[in-house]
N, C-alpha and C positions, 0 to 999 in steps of 0.2 A: 556081064552083060546080058548073059543069056538069061538069066533070072528077071531081068527087068523086060527082056523081049517076051515072056512067057506071062509076065504080066499085062505087059500092052495087048497081049492078042486076046488073053481071057477079057479083059476090060473093053477091048475093040475100039483102042485109041492109039495113038502116035507114043512111040519110045519117048519123045519129046515132051509129050502130057504127062506121062510117067514120071521122068524125072522133076519136072515142073511142080508135081504135086508133092514130091519130097522135098525140093528146095525152097519152093513158094507156092505153098498150098493157096494162099490169099488170091493168086493170080489165076488159079483154076477154077471153072465153074462148078457149083455146087452138084450138078448131076454128074458130071465127069468125074470130080474128086471121089463121090461115093462110088463109081464104077471102079477107081482104081482100087481103092481100100478093100472093096469086096474080093476083088482079083488078088490082091496081095493076100488076104487070109486063105482063098481059095488054093491058092498055088504054094502057100506057106513061105513065101517069100519073107526075109527079114533084111530091110536096108540098113546099111551102116550108118547109123542116126549120127554118131561121132563125127565121120566125115563130112556129113552133110553139113552139121553145125558149125564146123571148122571153116568150110567152105565159104559159108554165108555169114560168118561172124554173129550167128543167133543162136542162142539156148533152146528156142521154141518151148518156153515154158514161162509162166506167170506165178508169181508169188500172191496167194491170198491170205492177207492178215484178219484172221477171225479171233473176237475176243474172248468167244468162250464156245468150246465145241458142245458143250452141254445143251445150248439155247437152240430150241427147235425151228426158232424162225431163220437162224443164218444156214441151217440146213438146207432148205428150201432154196435159199439164195445160191450157196455153194453149187446146188446140183444144177441149176441153170448156166453158172458159170462154166462149170466142167463140161456141161453137153455143146455149148457154144465154142469152147476152146478147142475139145477133139475135133470138131467136124471142121476146122481151120489148121489141124496140124500140130495143134499146142498141147502141152500137159500143163495141170496145175499142183503148186506146191503149197500146201497149206501149212501156215504157221498160227498156232494159238498164241495170244499175245498176252491174255488176262490183264489186259490195260498196263501192261509194262513197257514202258519206253525203250529199256534196255533190250527185251525180247525184239520190238518193232525194229532196233537199230541193226540187229544181229540178221534179221530176214530182209531188211532192205540192203545189206550188204551182197547178200546174193545177186542182187541186180549190177551193184558197182563192180562186183567181180566177175561178171557175165556167166552166170550160173542160171539166170534168169532175164528176161527182157522188160518185165514191168511190174506194176504192184497194182492190186484192187485191194483197197480198205474197205472194210465191212463196220469199223467204228466211226460215228459221228464226228467230225472235226472238231476240236476243241482248241481254240487258239494260244494257250498257255502250255499245251504239252504234246501237241501235235508234230511229228517230225516229217510230215509232207505238207506242202509241196517240197521237193528235193531237187537240188540242180541236177540236171541230165538225167532224171529219171522220169519215165513214163508212169503217170498214176492215175486211176479213177476211184472216188470214191463211190462205192454202190449202194450204201444206206446213208446218204449224204444228210447233211443238215443245213439250215439257212446260214448264208455268208462262208460257205467252203471255198477256198481261195483256189481250187483247182478244178478240174473237170469231175462232175458229180452227178449222180443221178438220185434222185429223191421223190418223196411224197410230202404234200402239205400236211405236217402232223397238227398244227392249229387249226386248219379246217377240219380235218377229221375227227379230232376230240371234240371240237366245238358240236359237230354235226350229232355226235351220240348222247353227249350231254343235254344238247336242246331236244333230242329224242324223249329223253327222261323225263325233261321239263314240260314236254308236250302231252305227257302221261301224267301228270299232276304231280309229279315230284319235286319238292322244293327243299327238302334237308338230304342233299346228296353228298356222302361219302366220296373219298377218293384215295385210292392206293397207287401213290406215285412209282416211279423209276428212281433210281439215284439222283440225288438234288442236282448236281453239277452236270448231269448227261443231257446233251441238247435235246435229244428227244422227248425226255421228262420234261424240260422248260417247255417247250412248243407244246406239250399236250395239255401242261398244267395251263399255260395261256389259252388255250381254246376252252379248258374247262371254265376258267375264270370268266372269260367273255360271255359265254352260255349263261352262266349265273347272272352276269350284270346286266344281259339285255333283256332278261326276265324279271329284273328288279330283285333278286334274290341277293342277300349281304354275304359276302364271302366269310366263311369261319374258319380260321387255322386249324382248330380243333378237328374239323373234319379231314383233314390231311393226315395220312400215315405213308412214311418214306419205306417203299419197298426195294428191289433189287432187280425185278423181272423175275424172280424164282418161286417157284410153287410155294415153298417154305417161307418165303417172306409174304406172300398173299395169303397165308394160312395164318401167320401172325397178325396181318392186317384185319381179317375177318374176325379173329378173337378179340382184337381192339375194339372193333365198333360194337361187339357182341354185349360189351360191358358198358356200355352206355345206359344211363337211364331212358334216355330219349333217342332211341337207336334210329340211325339215319333209314329213310324208307326205300333208298337206293345207293348202290355203290357203284362208282366209276373205276376200273381196274385198268391201269395202263399196258397191260398184255394179258391175253388169254391165260397163261400159265399163272399168272397171280390171281386170276378171277377163278380158276379151278381150286386153288387153295383156299381162297375166300369161302366158296360155296361149301366146302368141307369143313372148315371152322365153323361157320354159321350151323351148320346141321348138327355139329357136335355140341353146339351151345342150345339146341332145340330151336332153332330158328329155321324156317323153310324158305326156299329160293323157287318162284317168286313170290310166294304167299305172304311173307313177312317181309323180305328185303329184296328188291330186284338188284340184278346185277348185270353189267356190261364189260367186255373185254376189249381187246385190240389186238390186230394180227390176223386172225382167223387160220389158227392152225388146225390141223387135221383132226385133233381130238374134241376140239371145241363142239363138233357136231355129235358127239357120243358122251359128253358129260350128262350128269341128271340134275337139273335140266340142261338142254343144249344151250350154248352161249351165244346171245345176241352181240355182235361184235364188229370191227373195222376189218375190212379185208387190205391188208397190204399186197401190193402187186409184187410179192418176193421172186417169183421166177421172172417176171418180166425185168426187175431190177437187175437181177444176174446176169440175164442174157443182154441188157442194152450195155452194161457195164463192160462185160468183157466186148462186145461190139466196138465200143468206142475206144478201148485199150487197144485192139486190132489197129484201129485208124491211127491212133497215136504212133504206135510201133511202126508203122509203115510210112512215117514221115506225112501224114495228111492233116491238113488243118479241119478243125471242127468248126460247125457254123454257131455253135454257142457253148457256153462254159457249164451251164445247169439245165439239166433236164428233169422236168418235174410230171410225175406220172399220176393217173388217179386213182383214188380209194374207192371202196364200194361198201357201202352199209349192209351189213348182213342180220336180217332179223330172224331170231330163234324163239327160244321159250323162258329165258331167264328174266324177263320183264313183264309187268302186269301193272296196269292202272292204280295209281295212288286212290285207295280206300278211305282215308282218313281214320 
């Protein structure tokens, strides 16, 4: 109790507020919670978290299911989840799934055995293989897809890809290649729909030979760039379904003595930090990664607190980012 008194005195709040900050941080105002946490550090107090968790029947931890730690987009989402969790007195447990249902099942067991209180899924929902929704487990999809059957935060990938391909069309490009993500990935499916819709509205016939299946890695983008470089009639522009593949494609085209954007225009998707520093800088779609992570954690906190949500699906806005990797078609 003397340590709690020291924290309360340092923070300028009551002992009850300090106790509440440890046991029910969501019920303490953000300014007061910050004062308490700053005071905890200042006086060197280390509360008995195991006792807190036992009393409240909570683990004060959430599991974040990550398909691939190497994917830079997920890093941005995870950072926002973690910052929001910490501010509310929670820790996060990261689980790399590698799209393995067995791995997902093991991580979900952490909630079933009360080692965690909820789950945030970063893989888009696929009906034939998804373990969520799961009975009695609070879960939110942070990078959701159309038709997710539980609480999700997502972007309109069809509209976003339509916008960027339509931009290429407006610049005079008609022969537009596409380096896709994996064929069955819901985000790949939506982005391909946007690509096809933009072509159709411009009266451009879809050509399946102008598709190359990637897997969202730079190496697959490099393979795609090399594929298109071998064409006798090389596409004047290529839509890459993420920035990593766009960077790989630019390198491959350069190795085949083709310059971007002078010979081939390139666009990406995500707006990862390096897209500003590639040569040329990549025109792309900015996904609101940080907002996705923050919103997903906020929604999960509400669910874990037994609150009803106003809606199941939350759609965030994308942003078109114009840089240097596109120029008008010269014919």
